[in-house]
Structures are given as C-alpha cells and as structure tokens.
C-alpha positions as CSV (number, residue, x, y, z in Angstrom):
1,M,14.0,-32.8,-67.4
2,S,17.1,-32.8,-69.5
3,E,17.9,-30.0,-71.9
4,L,16.8,-32.2,-74.8
5,E,13.5,-32.8,-73.1
6,Q,12.9,-29.1,-72.8
7,R,13.4,-28.1,-76.4
8,I,10.8,-27.5,-79.2
9,V,11.5,-29.6,-82.3
10,I,10.6,-27.7,-85.5
11,F,9.9,-29.4,-88.8
12,A,9.1,-26.9,-91.6
13,P,10.9,-28.2,-94.6
14,V,9.6,-25.5,-97.0
15,G,9.7,-21.7,-96.9
16,K,11.1,-19.6,-94.0
17,D,8.8,-20.8,-91.3
18,A,11.4,-22.9,-89.4
19,R,13.8,-19.9,-89.0
20,L,11.0,-17.5,-88.2
21,I,9.6,-19.8,-85.5
22,E,13.1,-20.4,-84.0
23,Q,13.7,-16.6,-84.0
24,V,10.4,-15.8,-82.2
25,L,10.7,-18.5,-79.7
26,G,14.3,-17.8,-79.1
27,Q,13.5,-14.2,-78.1
28,A,11.2,-15.8,-75.5
29,R,14.1,-18.0,-74.3
30,V,12.4,-21.2,-75.6
31,A,15.1,-23.7,-76.7
32,C,14.5,-24.9,-80.3
33,H,15.9,-27.5,-82.7
34,I,15.2,-27.4,-86.5
35,C,15.0,-30.7,-88.3
36,P,15.8,-30.1,-92.0
37,E,14.9,-33.7,-93.2
38,L,11.9,-35.9,-92.6
39,G,14.1,-38.8,-91.5
40,E,15.6,-36.8,-88.6
41,V,12.3,-35.9,-87.0
42,V,11.4,-39.1,-85.2
43,Q,15.1,-39.6,-84.2
44,D,15.1,-36.2,-82.5
45,L,11.8,-36.8,-80.8
46,Q,13.1,-40.1,-79.4
47,R,16.1,-38.3,-77.9
48,G,13.6,-36.0,-76.1
49,A,11.3,-33.0,-76.8
50,A,8.8,-30.8,-75.1
51,A,6.7,-30.4,-78.2
52,L,6.8,-30.7,-82.0
53,F,6.1,-27.6,-84.2
54,V,5.2,-28.6,-87.8
55,I,3.6,-26.9,-90.8
56,E,0.6,-28.5,-92.4
57,E,2.4,-28.8,-95.7
58,A,4.9,-31.3,-94.2
59,F,2.1,-33.8,-93.5
60,N,2.6,-36.1,-96.5
61,D,1.8,-39.8,-96.2
62,D,5.4,-40.8,-95.3
63,F,5.7,-38.2,-92.5
64,L,2.2,-38.9,-91.1
65,R,3.0,-42.7,-91.0
66,E,6.3,-42.2,-89.2
67,L,4.9,-39.7,-86.7
68,T,1.8,-41.7,-85.8
69,S,3.9,-44.8,-85.4
70,F,6.2,-43.0,-83.0
71,L,3.2,-41.5,-81.0
72,A,1.5,-44.9,-80.8
73,A,4.7,-46.3,-79.2
74,Q,4.8,-43.7,-76.4
75,P,4.8,-45.0,-72.8
76,A,1.6,-44.5,-70.9
77,W,2.7,-41.3,-69.2
78,S,3.6,-39.6,-72.5
79,D,1.4,-37.5,-74.8
80,L,3.6,-35.3,-77.0
81,P,2.1,-32.0,-77.8
82,V,2.0,-31.3,-81.6
83,L,1.6,-27.7,-82.8
84,V,0.4,-27.4,-86.4
85,L,0.6,-24.2,-88.5
86,S,-2.1,-24.1,-91.1
87,K,-3.2,-21.6,-93.7
88,E,-6.8,-22.7,-93.9
89,G,-7.4,-23.9,-90.4
90,L,-10.3,-26.2,-89.9
91,D,-11.4,-25.6,-93.5
92,S,-8.3,-27.4,-94.7
93,P,-9.2,-30.9,-96.0
94,G,-6.0,-32.4,-94.5
95,I,-6.5,-31.1,-91.0
96,Q,-9.3,-33.4,-90.0
97,R,-7.0,-36.4,-90.8
98,I,-4.3,-34.9,-88.7
99,F,-6.6,-34.5,-85.8
100,E,-7.9,-38.1,-86.1
101,Q,-4.4,-39.7,-86.4
102,V,-2.0,-37.6,-84.4
103,G,-4.0,-36.9,-81.2
104,N,-2.7,-34.1,-79.0
105,V,-2.8,-31.4,-81.6
106,T,-3.0,-27.6,-81.2
107,L,-4.0,-25.8,-84.5
108,L,-2.5,-22.4,-85.2
109,E,-4.0,-20.5,-88.1
110,R,-1.8,-18.3,-90.2
111,P,-1.1,-15.4,-89.9
112,V,-0.1,-16.1,-86.3
113,R,0.7,-13.3,-83.9
114,R,4.0,-13.5,-82.1
115,A,2.3,-13.6,-78.7
116,T,0.0,-16.5,-79.8
117,L,3.0,-18.5,-81.1
118,V,5.0,-18.0,-77.8
119,S,2.0,-18.7,-75.5
120,A,1.2,-21.9,-77.4
121,A,4.8,-23.1,-77.1
122,L,5.0,-22.2,-73.4
123,S,1.7,-23.9,-72.7
124,A,2.8,-27.1,-74.5
125,G,6.1,-27.0,-72.6
126,R,4.3,-26.7,-69.2
127,A,2.0,-29.6,-70.2
128,R,5.0,-31.7,-71.2
129,R,6.8,-30.9,-67.9
130,R,3.8,-32.3,-66.0
131,Q,4.1,-35.5,-68.1
132,Y,7.8,-35.8,-67.2
133,E,6.9,-35.2,-63.5
134,M,4.3,-38.0,-63.7
135,R,7.0,-40.2,-65.2
136,E,9.2,-39.5,-62.2
137,V,6.3,-40.2,-59.8
138,D,5.6,-43.4,-61.7
139,R,9.3,-44.5,-61.5
140,R,9.4,-43.8,-57.8
141,K,6.2,-45.8,-57.3
142,D,7.7,-48.7,-59.1
143,E,10.9,-48.5,-57.0
144,F,8.7,-48.4,-53.8
145,L,6.8,-51.5,-54.9
146,A,10.0,-53.3,-55.6
147,I,11.4,-52.4,-52.1
148,L,8.1,-53.1,-50.5
149,G,8.0,-56.6,-52.1
150,H,11.5,-57.3,-50.9
151,E,10.8,-56.1,-47.4
152,L,7.5,-58.1,-47.2
153,R,9.1,-61.3,-48.6
154,N,11.9,-61.3,-46.0
155,P,9.6,-61.8,-42.9
156,L,7.5,-64.2,-44.9
157,A,10.4,-66.6,-45.3
158,P,11.0,-67.5,-41.7
159,I,7.2,-67.7,-41.1
160,R,6.9,-70.3,-43.9
161,T,9.9,-72.2,-42.7
162,A,8.6,-72.3,-39.1
163,M,5.3,-73.7,-40.3
164,D,7.1,-76.4,-42.2
165,V,9.1,-77.3,-39.1
166,L,5.9,-77.4,-36.9
167,N,4.3,-79.7,-39.4
168,T,7.1,-82.2,-39.2
169,I,7.2,-82.4,-35.4
170,P,6.0,-86.0,-34.4
171,N,3.1,-86.4,-32.0
172,A,2.5,-82.7,-31.9
173,D,-0.8,-81.4,-30.5
174,P,-3.5,-81.5,-33.3
175,K,-4.3,-77.9,-32.5
176,V,-0.7,-76.9,-33.4
177,H,-1.1,-78.6,-36.7
178,S,-4.4,-76.9,-37.4
179,I,-3.1,-73.5,-36.5
180,S,0.0,-73.9,-38.6
181,Q,-2.2,-74.8,-41.6
182,V,-4.1,-71.5,-41.1
183,V,-0.9,-69.5,-41.0
184,E,0.5,-71.4,-44.0
185,R,-2.7,-70.6,-46.1
186,Q,-2.5,-66.9,-45.2
187,V,1.3,-66.8,-46.0
188,R,0.5,-68.3,-49.4
189,H,-2.2,-65.7,-50.0
190,L,0.0,-62.8,-48.9
191,T,2.8,-64.1,-51.1
192,R,0.5,-64.1,-54.2
193,L,-0.6,-60.5,-53.4
194,V,3.1,-59.4,-53.2
195,D,3.9,-61.2,-56.4
196,D,1.0,-59.5,-58.2
197,L,2.1,-56.1,-57.0
198,L,5.7,-56.7,-58.3
199,D,4.4,-58.0,-61.6
200,V,2.5,-54.8,-62.1
201,A,5.7,-52.8,-61.6
202,R,7.6,-55.1,-64.0
203,I,5.0,-54.9,-66.7
204,T,4.5,-51.2,-66.6
205,N,8.3,-50.8,-67.0
206,D,8.4,-53.4,-69.8
207,K,10.7,-55.6,-67.6
208,V,8.9,-58.9,-68.1
209,A,10.7,-61.3,-70.4
210,L,8.9,-64.6,-71.3
211,K,11.0,-67.7,-70.8
212,C,9.4,-69.9,-73.4
213,E,9.3,-73.6,-73.6
214,R,7.0,-76.3,-74.9
215,V,4.1,-76.6,-72.3
216,S,1.2,-79.0,-72.5
217,V,-2.3,-77.6,-72.1
218,A,-2.9,-80.4,-69.5
219,T,0.0,-79.1,-67.4
220,V,-1.3,-75.5,-67.5
221,L,-4.7,-76.8,-66.3
222,Q,-3.3,-79.0,-63.6
223,H,-1.1,-76.3,-62.1
224,A,-3.8,-73.6,-62.2
225,V,-6.2,-75.9,-60.4
226,E,-3.5,-76.8,-57.8
227,I,-3.0,-73.1,-57.1
228,C,-6.8,-72.6,-56.6
229,R,-7.6,-75.9,-55.0
230,Q,-7.7,-74.7,-51.3
231,Q,-9.9,-71.8,-52.4
232,I,-12.2,-74.1,-54.3
233,D,-12.5,-76.6,-51.5
234,A,-13.1,-73.9,-48.9
235,G,-16.2,-72.7,-50.8
236,G,-17.5,-76.2,-51.3
237,H,-17.4,-75.7,-55.1
238,M,-17.5,-78.5,-57.7
239,L,-15.1,-78.1,-60.6
240,D,-16.2,-79.2,-64.0
241,L,-12.8,-79.8,-65.8
242,R,-12.5,-80.7,-69.4
243,Q,-9.5,-80.8,-71.7
244,P,-8.8,-81.6,-75.3
245,A,-8.1,-85.2,-76.3
246,G,-4.5,-86.0,-77.0
247,S,-1.5,-83.8,-76.2
248,V,-1.8,-80.1,-77.2
249,L,1.4,-78.1,-76.8
250,L,1.9,-74.4,-76.4
251,L,5.1,-72.5,-76.8
252,G,5.1,-70.1,-73.9
253,D,6.2,-69.2,-70.4
254,R,4.9,-72.0,-68.2
255,A,4.7,-69.8,-65.0
256,R,2.9,-66.9,-66.8
257,L,0.5,-69.2,-68.6
258,V,-0.4,-70.9,-65.3
259,Q,-0.6,-67.5,-63.5
260,S,-3.0,-66.1,-66.1
261,L,-5.4,-69.0,-65.9
262,A,-5.2,-69.3,-62.1
263,N,-6.0,-65.6,-61.8
264,V,-9.2,-66.0,-63.9
265,L,-10.2,-69.2,-62.1
266,S,-9.6,-67.6,-58.7
267,N,-11.8,-64.7,-59.6
268,A,-14.6,-67.1,-60.6
269,V,-14.3,-68.9,-57.3
270,K,-14.3,-65.6,-55.3
271,F,-17.6,-64.4,-56.8
272,S,-19.4,-67.7,-56.9
273,P,-21.9,-68.7,-54.2
274,P,-20.8,-71.6,-51.9
275,G,-21.5,-75.1,-53.3
276,S,-21.9,-73.9,-56.9
277,T,-20.2,-75.5,-60.0
278,I,-17.3,-73.7,-61.8
279,H,-16.6,-74.8,-65.3
280,L,-13.0,-74.9,-66.6
281,H,-12.7,-76.1,-70.2
282,A,-9.9,-76.1,-72.7
283,E,-10.5,-76.9,-76.4
284,A,-8.6,-76.5,-79.6
285,D,-10.2,-74.1,-82.1
286,G,-8.3,-74.1,-85.4
287,E,-4.8,-72.9,-84.6
288,D,-5.8,-71.6,-81.2
289,I,-6.4,-73.1,-77.8
290,V,-9.3,-71.6,-75.9
291,F,-9.5,-71.7,-72.1
292,T,-13.1,-71.0,-70.8
293,V,-13.9,-70.3,-67.2
294,R,-17.6,-70.0,-66.4
295,D,-19.3,-69.5,-63.1
296,H,-22.8,-68.9,-61.8
297,G,-21.9,-66.1,-59.4
298,A,-22.2,-62.3,-59.1
299,G,-22.1,-61.5,-62.8
300,L,-21.2,-58.1,-64.4
301,E,-23.2,-55.2,-65.8
302,P,-22.2,-54.3,-69.4
303,E,-20.2,-51.2,-68.3
304,S,-18.2,-53.3,-65.9
305,C,-17.3,-55.8,-68.6
306,L,-15.6,-53.0,-70.5
307,R,-13.4,-52.0,-67.5
308,I,-12.9,-55.3,-65.6
309,F,-9.4,-55.8,-67.1
310,D,-8.2,-52.3,-66.2
311,L,-5.6,-52.1,-63.4
312,F,-7.0,-51.9,-59.8
313,V,-10.6,-52.1,-61.1
314,Q,-13.0,-54.4,-59.3
315,G,-16.3,-55.7,-60.5
316,Q,-19.2,-55.2,-58.1
317,A,-17.5,-52.6,-55.9
318,G,-19.3,-53.2,-52.7
319,R,-19.0,-57.0,-52.8
320,A,-15.4,-56.9,-54.1
321,N,-14.4,-54.9,-51.1
322,T,-15.8,-57.5,-48.7
323,L,-14.1,-60.3,-50.5
324,G,-10.7,-58.7,-50.7
325,G,-8.2,-58.4,-53.6
326,L,-6.4,-55.6,-55.2
327,G,-8.0,-55.5,-58.6
328,I,-4.8,-56.8,-60.2
329,G,-5.3,-60.4,-61.1
330,L,-7.5,-60.0,-64.2
331,S,-5.3,-57.2,-65.6
332,L,-2.2,-59.4,-65.3
333,A,-4.1,-62.3,-66.9
334,Q,-4.9,-60.1,-69.9
335,R,-1.4,-58.6,-70.2
336,F,0.4,-62.0,-70.0
337,T,-2.0,-63.5,-72.5
338,R,-1.4,-60.7,-74.9
339,M,2.4,-61.2,-74.5
340,H,1.8,-64.7,-75.8
341,G,-0.1,-63.4,-78.8
342,G,-3.5,-64.1,-77.4
343,N,-6.4,-62.2,-75.9
344,V,-8.9,-62.4,-73.0
345,S,-12.6,-61.5,-73.1
346,V,-15.6,-61.7,-70.7
347,T,-19.3,-62.0,-71.2
348,S,-22.1,-61.8,-68.7
349,E,-25.9,-61.5,-68.9
350,G,-25.9,-59.1,-66.0
351,S,-25.7,-58.9,-62.2
352,G,-26.3,-62.3,-60.5
353,K,-26.1,-64.3,-63.7
354,G,-22.5,-65.3,-63.7
355,C,-19.6,-64.6,-66.0
356,E,-17.7,-66.4,-68.8
357,F,-14.1,-65.6,-69.4
358,M,-12.3,-66.8,-72.5
359,L,-8.5,-66.9,-72.8
360,R,-7.5,-67.5,-76.5
361,M,-4.0,-68.0,-77.6
362,P,-2.2,-69.5,-80.6
363,I,-1.0,-73.1,-80.2
364,V,2.2,-72.0,-81.8
365,V,3.5,-68.6,-80.8
366,A,6.6,-66.7,-81.8
367,E,9.5,-67.8,-79.7
368,R,11.1,-65.2,-77.5
369,R,14.6,-65.2,-76.2
370,S,14.9,-66.8,-72.8
371,K,17.4,-66.1,-70.1
372,V,20.5,-68.3,-70.3
373,R,21.0,-70.2,-67.1
374,L,24.4,-71.3,-65.9
375,S,24.8,-75.1,-65.9
376,A,24.5,-76.2,-62.3
377,G,27.7,-77.2,-60.7
378,A,27.5,-79.4,-57.7
379,S,29.5,-80.0,-54.6
380,R,31.0,-83.5,-54.4
381,P,30.4,-85.1,-51.0
382,H,31.2,-88.7,-50.4
383,A,28.2,-91.0,-50.2
384,D,28.8,-91.7,-46.5
385,E,29.4,-88.0,-45.7
386,M,26.8,-85.7,-44.2
387,L,26.0,-82.9,-46.7
388,R,27.2,-79.5,-45.3
389,V,25.0,-76.5,-46.0
390,L,26.0,-72.9,-45.2
391,V,23.1,-70.5,-44.7
392,V,24.0,-66.8,-45.2
393,D,21.2,-64.4,-44.2
394,D,21.2,-61.2,-42.2
395,N,17.6,-62.0,-41.1
396,E,18.6,-64.1,-38.0
397,D,15.1,-65.5,-37.6
398,G,15.1,-66.7,-41.2
399,A,18.5,-68.3,-40.8
400,D,17.5,-70.0,-37.5
401,M,14.4,-71.5,-39.0
402,L,16.2,-72.8,-42.1
403,Q,18.9,-74.3,-39.8
404,V,16.3,-76.1,-37.8
405,M,14.5,-77.4,-40.9
406,L,17.7,-78.6,-42.6
407,E,19.1,-80.3,-39.5
408,M,15.8,-82.2,-39.2
409,D,16.2,-83.2,-42.8
410,G,19.6,-84.7,-42.0
411,Y,22.0,-81.9,-43.1
412,E,24.9,-80.4,-41.2
413,V,24.3,-76.6,-41.1
414,A,26.3,-73.5,-40.3
415,K,25.2,-69.9,-40.4
416,A,26.6,-66.5,-41.2
417,H,24.9,-63.2,-41.2
418,D,27.1,-61.1,-43.4
419,G,29.4,-61.5,-46.4
420,Q,32.7,-61.4,-44.5
421,G,31.5,-63.9,-42.0
422,A,30.5,-66.2,-44.8
423,I,33.9,-66.0,-46.5
424,A,35.7,-66.8,-43.3
425,L,33.3,-69.6,-42.4
426,V,33.7,-71.3,-45.8
427,Q,37.4,-71.8,-45.2
428,R,36.6,-73.7,-41.9
429,F,33.3,-75.4,-42.6
430,H,34.0,-76.4,-46.3
431,P,30.3,-76.4,-47.3
432,H,28.9,-78.4,-50.2
433,V,26.0,-76.0,-50.7
434,I,25.7,-72.3,-49.8
435,L,22.2,-70.7,-49.5
436,M,23.1,-67.0,-50.1
437,D,20.9,-64.0,-49.3
438,I,21.5,-61.1,-51.7
439,G,21.0,-58.0,-49.5
440,L,23.7,-58.5,-46.9
441,P,24.7,-55.6,-44.6
442,D,28.4,-55.4,-45.6
443,M,28.3,-56.4,-49.3
444,Q,25.9,-57.8,-51.8
445,G,25.5,-61.6,-51.9
446,H,26.7,-61.5,-55.5
447,E,30.0,-60.1,-54.3
448,A,30.3,-62.6,-51.5
449,A,29.7,-65.5,-53.9
450,R,32.2,-64.1,-56.3
451,R,34.9,-63.9,-53.6
452,I,34.1,-67.4,-52.3
453,G,34.4,-68.6,-55.9
454,E,37.9,-67.3,-56.0
455,L,39.0,-69.5,-53.0
456,E,40.9,-72.7,-53.7
457,G,38.7,-75.7,-53.5
458,S,35.4,-73.8,-54.0
459,E,34.8,-74.8,-57.6
460,D,32.4,-77.6,-56.6
461,I,30.2,-75.6,-54.2
462,L,26.6,-75.3,-55.3
463,F,25.3,-71.7,-54.8
464,I,21.6,-71.1,-54.3
465,A,20.5,-67.4,-54.1
466,M,17.6,-66.7,-51.7
467,T,16.3,-63.2,-51.8
468,G,13.3,-61.0,-51.7
469,W,14.4,-59.4,-55.0
470,G,12.7,-61.2,-57.9
471,H,13.5,-58.8,-60.9
472,D,15.5,-59.9,-63.9
473,E,18.5,-57.7,-63.1
474,A,19.0,-59.4,-59.7
475,R,18.8,-62.8,-61.4
476,R,21.3,-61.7,-64.0
477,Q,23.8,-60.5,-61.4
478,A,23.4,-63.7,-59.4
479,A,24.0,-65.8,-62.5
480,E,27.1,-63.7,-63.4
481,A,28.4,-64.3,-59.8
482,G,28.2,-68.1,-60.3
483,M,25.0,-68.8,-58.5
484,Q,23.4,-71.8,-60.1
485,H,19.9,-71.5,-58.7
486,Y,17.7,-68.5,-57.7
487,L,14.9,-68.7,-55.2
488,V,12.6,-65.8,-54.3
489,K,11.5,-65.5,-50.6
490,P,9.4,-66.9,-49.1
491,V,11.3,-69.9,-50.6
492,D,9.3,-72.9,-51.8
493,L,10.8,-75.4,-49.5
494,N,9.9,-78.3,-51.8
495,V,12.1,-76.7,-54.5
496,L,14.9,-76.2,-52.1
497,R,14.8,-79.8,-50.9
498,K,14.8,-80.9,-54.5
499,Y,18.0,-79.0,-55.2
500,L,19.7,-80.4,-52.1
501,S,18.5,-83.9,-52.8
502,G,20.1,-83.6,-56.2
503,V,23.5,-83.0,-54.7
504,R,23.0,-85.9,-52.3
505,G,21.8,-88.1,-55.1
506,Q,24.9,-87.4,-57.2
507,A,27.1,-88.4,-54.2
508,L,25.3,-91.8,-53.9
509,Q,25.6,-92.4,-57.7
510,R,29.4,-91.9,-57.5
511,A,29.7,-94.3,-54.5
C-alpha cells in the first residue's frame, strides 16, 4: 500500500470535528487528510484512502450523490469503509438513507470516546489493507493466467501445424488421417479453453476493447454454428435454425458477438441428450435483435438460474463435472453482451425440462473506438519468383513444422531462432515475408522487427507477428514496430495462408 492508500480522509466541513479527529488519530499515528470542500472529497478518495471519516451533517444531496457514484464505480476487490459521526445515531432520520445508499458504513454516536474513535479507524484500516492485499493477489492471478496462456499456446502451435501437414500427405494410411482429426479436435477444444481463461483476465482488468464494425445477424449465426458444428454432429443433434427475413445489421465486435452466441449454443449442446433438437432463433423485436437458444436437456432449478452467469459456476454440479468445462463460457457471454448494450437471461421449468437462453441487444449500439491498424505493406516478388518466407521462432519444433508446411505449399523458407540470427539472415536471404515470434531469447520480436525495418531494402517486407500473447498491449507494440498482421498461437493456418496468398497475388497482378 502507498502512503496515500494508508491515510484516513476526513470530511467535516462545519464545526471543529475535522481538527479534533485529526488530532486524536494523529496521536495514535494514524495518517489523516482533511478535505475542506465537497468537490475535493472524491478526488482525494480516487488518489487512495484507507477509509472516509465524515459527519452526518455533511450528507446533503450533492455529497451523497457524488459519494455513491464513486462507491458504485469501485473495482470488485474494493469496499471503502465509511465512518459516520452522528448526534442521534439510529434515531436520526437521515441515517437510514445513508446505510441504504453508501454500503460499508460504521456509525459512531456522539459523544465518541477517544478509544472508540481510534479503534474504529484502526479496524477500518486493517480491513482496507486486506482489500489491497486481495487486489495484489488478483493482479498476480491475472499475470499468471496471461503467462499460462502464452506457455500453453506455444506448444499448441507446432501440434496444430503438424496435424495440417499430416492431412496433406497423399496416400497416407487412413488411420493416420483419423488420428490426426482426433488430435486436431482436441487442440481446437484446448485452444478455446485457453482463450476463455485469458478473456476472464482481460475483462476483470477492464482490458477488453470492442473493435466495432457493421455485422449482419446472418454472419453471427453462421460463424457461431460453425464453431459448434463438430460438437453438434458428435451428439447426433438436429439444429432448428431460424433468422429474420432481410438483412439485419448490428454495430459491434464480430468476434465477441460470435463468441457470446457460440458459448450459449455450446452450453445447450453439452447438456442435451443425444439425438435431440436444439433451437437457435434470431428475430427483430422493435429496436433490438433477440437470439434465442432453446434445448430439451438437463434444465435448471430456480436457484441455479440466478447464479448460472457467475464466473466458474456450473449448472447441475455432478453432471457438469462429468461433461467438462470451466464454468466460464456463460459468464463471458453475459459480459460481452452487456458491453454491446444488451443483456442475457435464462428460463427453465426445472431439472430435466431444458433451458431457454435469450441474448437481447440493440440493432444500433454506441460505436466504440477501435484499434487503428497499420496499412499492410507487402513485399514485391516478381511473378515468376518463389516467395521467400523467414520463420523466426525460438520454439524449434514450431519453426520446423511451419517450414515443412510452407515448403509443401510452394514457398522458399528459412529459419532463425533468435533476433540477432533473424537480422543477420535477412541480409542474406532477402525475405518477402517474415513470420516473427514476439518472445525471443535475446530480444523482443518488436525490437527485431524494428531493427530489420531500418535495413536498406526492407521497406517492402510483410511482417506477421505470431505469438502466444494476445493482449492489447502486445498488439499495440507489434503495430508500432511495423508489423502489419498479428496472429495468436496456435495460428489459424487458413488465415496465414490467406496473408501469404495476398502477397503472391499482388506479384501476379504486377506481372
């Protein structure tokens, strides 16, 4: 805790209470700060405080409105103690309103003994220290999740690439193809679990920014079904899909809209008996679009309906454990939907009678600032020249698998496993495209890209970042270093091939 976070903020604008409280607490070595004006109270609390000491007479409408607004905006770990000095105690007509609106209130009736005043302040300070300790634990947890996600994504990348290579081998044993499909499905499932964990860390730290664009409802439905298709087919389910006539557009983050609906649909599939029908409907309702997912599966008891969107909560505990899952998907669906100005609800007639989830969001939502992407530069190979690709990755298995795949696709490939090696190789190999890992052993991939960009003749190289780090800060640093594209491991190979085909296509157009 900083010095500011250990002090008691005092607001007693009338009489001598402020100085007397400061004097008594000062003798007990409790740091205090007096706010003489109403407008300074919230500003000082925002800078940091262990507790707020305030007299009842200060609670006019303006102060109560400002204080409750500040308290409502506290992060989840914070519950600022408020100590109120009152002449009449619980008999005061205004005290009940303070208790209802302020929350964490300790009432001290005048006249207050010095020992009572000091012990109340020390107790509030101890409680506040515990809150700050929880904040630190929460911060470390989020850092751990980010590192865990990065470390899990790195080994997933060569596994996915290896599966892609196996699937392209002609005349391979059918058993090899069957086994590779099993591994590919499990990699896809593990990737979604890792992504969900990282999304939890981003949301709890308010680090999720929506990248809004116009998205059709049909597109959201199509992509959500694609994500769940293998799961639906494996259970032998029938999907009753209905969408509104004509084109209905949303203004939102395509990936988050699809993720929200896919999470709800996946939950319905998971808890439905094999061969049952799952209903996925979308219809316009006034200025809103309503996505409805209805199943005939396990259902929920009333108390479970109230908690099902809480983080890490699972519906029917025993059955949920056998079916897997982290209890994250529905919570993310609710949070992302709310970020779009909508809401999610669930109804169920009870255990064994299925569930109906409704995602409602405005057809037109407030546009949020989106991240600015650098315009994609492109290397300029001649039409009859083989495209040269440099793979920079300290994970040797990952680099090897990418090299095999890219060479099978007809590219000339070279590898480097650190930043210095990449810089040296660029001057000999003259790549048209560089696939750059971010976490290199000798320097960050951003720095390697920046140094390569300073070399003569490098202005046409297309940089594609490939990393296990998916947070916004890593994307920003990559963009500032001149990387035109950013792929999170395990890389979607279809997207990578699309970028490379774009470079090759430009060469053919110039020919």
